[in-house]
C-alpha positions as CSV (number, residue, x, y, z in Angstrom):
1,M,3.0,21.0,3.9
2,N,5.4,20.8,1.1
3,G,7.7,18.2,0.1
4,W,8.2,14.7,0.2
5,L,7.2,11.2,2.0
6,F,9.1,7.8,1.9
7,T,7.1,5.0,3.4
8,A,9.0,1.3,4.0
9,G,7.2,-1.6,3.4
10,V,4.1,-1.2,5.3
11,G,2.3,-4.6,5.7
12,P,-1.3,-6.1,6.7
13,V,-0.7,-5.1,10.5
14,D,-3.2,-3.8,12.6
15,P,-1.4,-1.0,14.5
16,G,-3.7,-1.6,18.0
17,S,-2.8,-5.7,18.4
18,G,0.4,-6.2,16.0
19,K,-1.7,-8.8,14.3
20,V,-2.0,-9.9,10.6
21,V,-5.2,-8.9,9.4
22,G,-7.1,-10.7,7.0
23,V,-6.5,-13.9,4.9
24,T,-7.1,-13.1,1.6
25,I,-5.3,-10.4,-1.0
26,E,-8.0,-8.0,-0.5
27,E,-8.2,-8.4,3.1
28,Q,-4.9,-7.7,3.4
29,T,-4.2,-5.2,0.5
30,H,-7.3,-3.1,2.4
31,Q,-5.6,-3.5,5.9
32,V,-1.9,-2.4,4.2
33,M,-3.8,0.5,2.5
34,K,-5.5,1.6,6.0
35,N,-2.0,1.8,7.7
36,L,-0.5,3.6,4.6
37,G,-3.8,6.2,4.7
38,A,-2.7,6.6,8.1
39,I,1.0,7.7,7.6
40,L,-0.3,10.0,5.0
41,S,-3.1,11.5,6.6
42,S,0.0,12.1,9.4
43,A,2.0,14.0,7.4
44,G,-0.3,15.9,5.8
45,F,-0.7,14.0,2.8
46,A,-3.6,12.3,0.8
47,Y,-3.8,9.3,-1.2
48,S,-3.8,11.6,-4.4
49,D,-0.5,12.7,-3.6
50,V,1.0,9.5,-3.7
51,V,3.3,9.5,-7.4
52,K,5.2,6.3,-6.6
53,A,3.9,2.6,-5.4
54,T,6.3,-0.5,-5.0
55,V,4.6,-3.3,-4.1
56,H,5.8,-6.8,-3.3
57,L,2.9,-9.7,-3.5
58,Q,4.0,-13.2,-2.0
59,D,2.2,-15.1,-5.1
60,L,2.2,-12.6,-7.9
61,E,0.5,-15.3,-10.4
62,H,-2.3,-16.0,-8.5
63,D,-3.1,-12.6,-6.2
64,F,-2.2,-9.9,-8.6
65,A,-5.7,-9.8,-9.9
66,G,-7.5,-9.7,-6.5
67,F,-4.6,-6.9,-5.0
68,N,-5.2,-4.6,-8.5
69,Q,-9.1,-5.0,-7.6
70,A,-8.3,-3.9,-3.3
71,Y,-5.5,-1.4,-4.8
72,R,-7.4,0.6,-7.3
73,H,-10.4,1.1,-4.6
74,Y,-8.0,3.7,-2.8
75,F,-7.3,6.0,-5.9
76,S,-9.4,8.5,-8.6
77,D,-9.2,7.9,-12.5
78,S,-5.3,8.2,-11.8
79,L,-3.4,6.1,-10.4
80,P,0.4,6.7,-9.2
81,V,3.4,4.9,-11.0
82,R,3.7,1.4,-9.9
83,T,6.4,-1.2,-9.5
84,T,5.0,-5.2,-8.7
85,V,7.2,-7.4,-8.1
86,G,6.6,-11.1,-7.0
87,S,8.9,-11.6,-3.2
88,S,9.4,-13.6,-0.4
89,L,7.4,-12.2,2.4
90,N,7.6,-13.6,5.5
91,K,3.6,-14.5,6.7
92,I,2.3,-11.8,4.9
93,L,0.3,-12.2,1.3
94,V,1.2,-8.2,0.3
95,E,3.8,-5.0,1.5
96,I,3.6,-1.9,0.2
97,D,5.8,1.1,0.1
98,F,4.7,5.0,-1.1
99,I,6.9,8.3,-2.1
100,A,4.3,11.1,-2.0
101,G,4.8,14.5,-2.9
102,H,3.3,18.3,-3.0
103,A,3.7,20.7,-5.6
104,Q,6.3,23.1,-5.0
């Protein structure tokens, strides 16, 4: 599949139950990445196709290290460019959106 995939902000919500998964930044980051992985896969993309990520953390100062450790688990040595900001999120600790692309 050629082209681009743009996702909106994805949170740590279980698609089946609609409930937030996890209470720690690590748990919530893993759920967000699983959700994004499913979106990527359904459109014919993989984590290796991600070229840009925008990350919103409820508490940037407190949660950045834990988020970063969990996030890196999904990528090989080469990480996509990323903007990480502190944001006021409603009852979640992290939200991420991706831009993914295939070489034309």
